[in-house]
C-alpha positions, -999 to +999 in steps of 0.1 A: +591+299-546+575+297-511+590+310-480+583+302-443+591+329-418+596+322-382+572+343-358+569+344-321+533+341-310+525+369-286+485+367-283+462+336-285+425+335-289+415+297-299+429+287-331+439+324-340+472+341-327+492+370-334+527+364-344+555+390-342+586+395-361+608+425-361+582+446-343+557+437-371+525+418-357+503+398-379+475+374-375+483+337-376+460+306-381+469+279-355+446+255-366+471+231-381+493+228-348+486+214-314+497+230-282+509+263-294+511+288-264+523+323-262+560+326-265+563+297-288+579+302-324+562+289-354+569+289-392+543+312-408+534+306-444+504+321-461+489+332-427+490+296-414+514+281-388+529+251-403+554+239-378+567+248-343+602+254-337+624+261-306+639+294-298+672+289-309+665+275-343+641+303-349+669+329-341+695+312-364+670+313-392+661+351-386+697+359-385+704+341-417+672+358-433+685+391-422+721+385-436+705+377-468+684+408-469+715+428-462+734+412-491+704+415-516+696+452-506+732+463-509+734+475-473+765+452-462 
């Protein structure tokens, strides 16, 4: 199973960015997308940004993932 996670781009240098989720930062390869700017949300999969999405959609997806984690880990 593959999972893409929404991350917010907080730094950018050429085709490389830094994405942040929950305070964790990781390098993101931006070469597959055009016009990605600092502050944009992208779907991160295997270190590559594969799709841009708006902030509302990103927040909804992150909320669902957080709820799923709470159920799976028994912290509900």
